[in-house]
Each structure stands twice: as structure tokens, then as C-alpha cells.
N, C-alpha and C positions, 0 to 999 in steps of 0.2 A: 267053418268050411274054408275060409281063406287062410292058408298057411303061408306065412312070410318068415323064411329063415334068415337069421342074421347071426354074425359072429359077435362074441364079446370082445372087448379090447385084449384080454388075456389070450383068447383063441387066435386072434389075428396076428398078435405078436409072436406066437409060437410057430407060425408057418415059416418054412424055410425060405420062401421067396415071396415077392409081392404077387398079388393076384392079377392075372392078365385079363380077367373078365370082371364085369360089373358085379359088385357084391354089396353087402350091407353090414354095418356095425351098429350095435345097439348098446346103450348104457345111459348113465346120468351125465348131464352137463356139469362139469366140475366148477365149483365156486371160484369166482375171481379169474376165470380163464377166458372170458369173452373179450376179444380185441377187435376193433373195427378200424379200417383205413381205406382211403380212396386210392384206387389204382386205375391206370389207363388200359382200356381194352378196346382196340380198334380206335375209333374216333371219339369214344365216350369215356367218361370217368364213372366207374362203378364202385360200389362198396364191397370190399373183401372182408369177410368175417372169419376170424380164426378163433377156435375154442377147443377145449379138450373134453373128451367123454371118458368116463371111468366105469369100471365094474367094482370099484373099491379095492382092487388089487393092482391093476395096471391102468394106464391112461394112453389114449391115442390122440394126437393132434389132428384137428380137422380144419381144412381150408375150404371155404364156400363163398361163391359169388352169387348173389341173388337175394330174394326177399324171404326172410324167415317167417315161419308160421306164427300166428298170434300167441300161441301157447308156449313158445320157446322161451326158456329162462334157465337161470342157474338152478341146479338141483332137480331139474325136470328130466324125465325119461324121454329119450329120442332114439330114432333110427335114422342113420344117414346112408344114402345110396351113392356109390361112385366107385373109385378105384384107389387101392392102397399102394403107395409107393414105398416099398420096404427100405430101399437105400436111404431115403430121407425121413423115414418113419412118420410120414404124413398121409392122411387119407384125403384125397381130392374129391369132395362131395359135389354131386350134381343135384341132389334132392335132400331136403331135411324134413323129416316127419316128427311131429311132437304131439303128444296126447296127455291129457290130464289124469289118466288113470294108470293102473299097474300093467295094462296090456303091453306097453312098450318097454317095460323093465325086464331085463334078462332074469331068469329064475335065480341065478347066483346072487345078483344084486338084491333082488326082492328078499331073499333069505337073510342076507347080511343086514338089510335095513330093519328087519324084524328084530334082529339081535340087539340093535342099538336103541 
């Protein structure tokens, strides 16, 4: 009953312009793509996490400041919620959702995974 729509990396990259409203992208966390660094935000130093998600055809760079879910890892299905900045080809995530089952894997990715 809870329908959460999200774009795949291929779908979001095919859009003519960046999305002006909050949206979601779903895919797999690409292997060896997770990079962490400390950045200053206000008077605090916070951890910025950059990673890529893929649908095995295209990838999108994700920038996130916050605490990642326990189930977040390379090769795992995720959905990120935030805003896509088309000019920079970066998705500025405000929320990261990870789950250990196929519910968070786009159908296109699920089918490709079965073929491999």
C-alpha cells in the first residue's frame, strides 16, 4: 500500500533539466565509490559522504551529510531523497534509505542482476 516512486540513474540523467522539487533516485551503491571527508558547516565539522549509485547502465554521484543507515554498503540497494543538480551532475541527498532485500532495487537492476 505504500508506493514510493523513484527514478533510476538512467531516468534522472535523461531529464532535460534538474528537478526543482524533492525527488528520489534508487539503485545500487557502486563498488569502490564511497568517499568520506570532513567539511565545515556552520561552527561544526561534519562528515560529507560522496558515493555513486548505478542501475548498471548509468551512475549518479551522490553527496550526503549525515549518518548513514546501518545497512548501507557497496553493492547494496538504496534510495536517496533530495535534489538533483543537473549542471553539476550531482544529487544532493537529504536522506538515505537502505534495505537488505530487493524492495529497494529498481526492476531494471533486479533483472540485470538475475542475468549475471
